[in-house]
Structure formats: C-alpha cells, structure tokens
KEVOGU-514670 format. One line per field, with one value per residue: residue in three letters; x, y, z of N, C-alpha, C in turn; residue number from 1. Coordinates in nm, 3 decimals. Layout:
<seros>
res	[ALA | ...]
n.c1	[X | ...]
n.c2	[Y | ...]
n.c3	[Z | ...]
ca.c1	[X | ...]
ca.c2	[Y | ...]
ca.c3	[Z | ...]
c.c1	[X | ...]
c.c2	[Y | ...]
c.c3	[Z | ...]
n	[NUM | ...]
</seros>
This chain:
<seros>
res	[UNK | UNK | UNK | UNK | UNK | UNK | UNK | UNK | UNK | UNK | UNK | UNK | UNK | UNK | UNK | UNK | UNK | UNK | UNK | UNK | UNK | UNK | UNK | UNK | UNK | UNK | UNK | UNK | UNK | UNK | UNK | UNK | UNK | UNK | UNK | UNK | UNK | UNK | UNK | UNK | UNK | UNK | UNK | UNK | UNK | UNK | UNK | UNK | UNK | UNK | UNK | UNK | UNK | UNK | UNK | UNK | UNK | UNK | UNK | UNK | UNK | UNK]
n.c1	[-11.008 | -10.799 | -10.585 | -10.587 | -10.501 | -10.240 | -10.135 | -10.190 | -9.986 | -9.773 | -9.714 | -9.691 | -9.446 | -9.273 | -9.308 | -9.166 | -8.910 | -8.840 | -8.806 | -8.570 | -8.389 | -8.352 | -8.230 | -8.016 | -7.877 | -7.952 | -8.229 | -8.292 | -8.225 | -8.410 | -8.642 | -8.657 | -8.664 | -8.918 | -9.065 | -9.030 | -9.104 | -9.361 | -9.496 | -9.448 | -9.599 | -9.855 | -9.887 | -9.850 | -10.110 | -10.331 | -10.278 | -10.314 | -10.560 | -10.722 | -10.649 | -10.743 | -11.032 | -11.054 | -11.013 | -11.217 | -11.453 | -11.390 | -11.454 | -11.701 | -11.811 | -11.756]
n.c2	[-6.873 | -6.775 | -6.911 | -6.748 | -6.499 | -6.586 | -6.644 | -6.360 | -6.234 | -6.338 | -6.333 | -6.010 | -6.041 | -6.179 | -6.007 | -5.797 | -5.926 | -5.974 | -5.713 | -5.648 | -5.863 | -5.804 | -5.560 | -5.586 | -5.835 | -5.934 | -5.909 | -6.194 | -6.336 | -6.240 | -6.299 | -6.589 | -6.672 | -6.542 | -6.698 | -6.956 | -6.930 | -6.844 | -7.062 | -7.237 | -7.149 | -7.144 | -7.414 | -7.481 | -7.346 | -7.485 | -7.760 | -7.683 | -7.587 | -7.826 | -7.991 | -7.866 | -7.885 | -8.165 | -8.202 | -8.052 | -8.204 | -8.446 | -8.355 | -8.314 | -8.559 | -8.687]
n.c3	[1.949 | 2.092 | 1.924 | 1.694 | 1.785 | 1.868 | 1.604 | 1.495 | 1.638 | 1.602 | 1.305 | 1.306 | 1.423 | 1.250 | 1.043 | 1.110 | 1.188 | 0.935 | 0.812 | 0.982 | 0.897 | 0.614 | 0.585 | 0.758 | 0.626 | 0.325 | 0.081 | -0.016 | 0.206 | 0.363 | 0.255 | 0.221 | 0.481 | 0.561 | 0.382 | 0.507 | 0.761 | 0.752 | 0.639 | 0.827 | 1.046 | 0.938 | 0.928 | 1.210 | 1.311 | 1.172 | 1.270 | 1.555 | 1.576 | 1.474 | 1.693 | 1.911 | 1.850 | 1.860 | 2.147 | 2.262 | 2.142 | 2.243 | 2.524 | 2.542 | 2.488 | 2.704]
ca.c1	[-10.983 | -10.654 | -10.488 | -10.620 | -10.441 | -10.120 | -10.124 | -10.142 | -9.847 | -9.655 | -9.728 | -9.619 | -9.310 | -9.220 | -9.280 | -9.040 | -8.780 | -8.800 | -8.756 | -8.428 | -8.290 | -8.335 | -8.147 | -7.891 | -7.819 | -7.995 | -8.361 | -8.320 | -8.233 | -8.539 | -8.746 | -8.624 | -8.698 | -9.027 | -9.177 | -9.027 | -9.169 | -9.523 | -9.536 | -9.452 | -9.725 | -9.961 | -9.933 | -9.922 | -10.234 | -10.396 | -10.273 | -10.365 | -10.714 | -10.758 | -10.602 | -10.863 | -11.162 | -11.048 | -11.039 | -11.355 | -11.533 | -11.366 | -11.501 | -11.855 | -11.849 | -11.703]
ca.c2	[-6.737 | -6.761 | -6.949 | -6.620 | -6.414 | -6.610 | -6.602 | -6.229 | -6.182 | -6.418 | -6.239 | -5.923 | -6.076 | -6.226 | -5.866 | -5.685 | -5.987 | -5.989 | -5.599 | -5.635 | -5.913 | -5.718 | -5.417 | -5.637 | -5.927 | -5.912 | -5.928 | -6.294 | -6.410 | -6.227 | -6.364 | -6.714 | -6.663 | -6.522 | -6.813 | -7.077 | -6.909 | -6.824 | -7.194 | -7.308 | -7.074 | -7.192 | -7.575 | -7.478 | -7.304 | -7.599 | -7.856 | -7.637 | -7.569 | -7.973 | -8.044 | -7.797 | -7.935 | -8.301 | -8.181 | -8.028 | -8.324 | -8.544 | -8.334 | -8.340 | -8.720 | -8.734]
ca.c3	[1.941 | 2.133 | 1.819 | 1.610 | 1.851 | 1.867 | 1.472 | 1.457 | 1.702 | 1.511 | 1.202 | 1.339 | 1.465 | 1.143 | 0.960 | 1.214 | 1.174 | 0.782 | 0.807 | 1.023 | 0.816 | 0.480 | 0.623 | 0.788 | 0.536 | 0.193 | 0.045 | -0.055 | 0.301 | 0.457 | 0.157 | 0.263 | 0.630 | 0.565 | 0.355 | 0.590 | 0.886 | 0.737 | 0.619 | 0.965 | 1.134 | 0.870 | 0.966 | 1.333 | 1.312 | 1.125 | 1.373 | 1.693 | 1.553 | 1.484 | 1.837 | 1.984 | 1.831 | 1.922 | 2.288 | 2.272 | 2.104 | 2.373 | 2.656 | 2.524 | 2.512 | 2.846]
c.c1	[-10.837 | -10.526 | -10.494 | -10.503 | -10.291 | -10.081 | -10.082 | -10.022 | -9.766 | -9.627 | -9.648 | -9.478 | -9.219 | -9.205 | -9.143 | -8.906 | -8.745 | -8.736 | -8.593 | -8.340 | -8.271 | -8.242 | -8.029 | -7.799 | -7.849 | -8.157 | -8.361 | -8.312 | -8.387 | -8.655 | -8.733 | -8.683 | -8.844 | -9.111 | -9.166 | -9.102 | -9.337 | -9.583 | -9.547 | -9.556 | -9.835 | -10.017 | -9.931 | -10.056 | -10.350 | -10.423 | -10.350 | -10.504 | -10.779 | -10.746 | -10.730 | -10.986 | -11.151 | -11.057 | -11.181 | -11.450 | -11.506 | -11.425 | -11.632 | -11.902 | -11.809 | -11.807]
c.c2	[-6.711 | -6.826 | -6.817 | -6.519 | -6.424 | -6.587 | -6.470 | -6.190 | -6.235 | -6.356 | -6.106 | -5.938 | -6.109 | -6.087 | -5.792 | -5.781 | -5.977 | -5.824 | -5.602 | -5.713 | -5.868 | -5.613 | -5.501 | -5.731 | -5.882 | -5.946 | -6.066 | -6.374 | -6.384 | -6.287 | -6.536 | -6.747 | -6.622 | -6.656 | -6.929 | -7.074 | -6.880 | -6.981 | -7.282 | -7.267 | -7.139 | -7.349 | -7.575 | -7.439 | -7.431 | -7.716 | -7.811 | -7.636 | -7.724 | -8.029 | -8.015 | -7.858 | -8.076 | -8.284 | -8.151 | -8.126 | -8.430 | -8.511 | -8.337 | -8.478 | -8.733 | -8.704]
c.c3	[1.995 | 2.017 | 1.714 | 1.668 | 1.849 | 1.735 | 1.448 | 1.500 | 1.627 | 1.378 | 1.218 | 1.367 | 1.340 | 1.041 | 1.027 | 1.188 | 1.017 | 0.760 | 0.840 | 0.913 | 0.676 | 0.489 | 0.677 | 0.700 | 0.367 | 0.178 | 0.047 | 0.097 | 0.386 | 0.383 | 0.217 | 0.398 | 0.635 | 0.513 | 0.427 | 0.703 | 0.873 | 0.711 | 0.730 | 1.032 | 1.075 | 0.926 | 1.113 | 1.371 | 1.283 | 1.237 | 1.527 | 1.678 | 1.544 | 1.622 | 1.924 | 1.961 | 1.881 | 2.071 | 2.315 | 2.258 | 2.214 | 2.496 | 2.646 | 2.552 | 2.639 | 2.962]
n	[1 | 2 | 3 | 4 | 5 | 6 | 7 | 8 | 9 | 10 | 11 | 12 | 13 | 14 | 15 | 16 | 17 | 18 | 19 | 20 | 21 | 22 | 23 | 24 | 25 | 26 | 27 | 28 | 29 | 30 | 31 | 32 | 33 | 34 | 35 | 36 | 37 | 38 | 39 | 40 | 41 | 42 | 43 | 44 | 45 | 46 | 47 | 48 | 49 | 50 | 51 | 52 | 53 | 54 | 55 | 56 | 57 | 58 | 59 | 60 | 61 | 62]
</seros>
C-alpha cells in the first residue's frame, strides 16, 4: 500500500513539473520529461513490488 501512495505522490509531482516546464521552456521539453519520468516510475513500482513480495516470502519461510 505504501508503494501506491508513493506512486500517486510522484504522479502529482510529475504533473506539476510538466506544467512548469511547459510554461518555462516548451511543450516538447515537458513531454520528454514526462515520458522519461513516468517510465522510470513504472519500473520503480515493479521492482519495489517484487522486492516487497520477496521480503514477505522470505519472512514467512524464516
């Protein structure tokens, strides 16, 4: 559940940063930032979920 809250907070920060970048620089810069950051967040969530499951499985067997 903690990972979901972290992901939601990161998405809100990405949206705010995209708005600032589009106003400050250009829409293309904001689009590149958004794509890279969302991809990074996606893979972070997958890895975090897998490591949490591995820790839970390890604690059950111990």
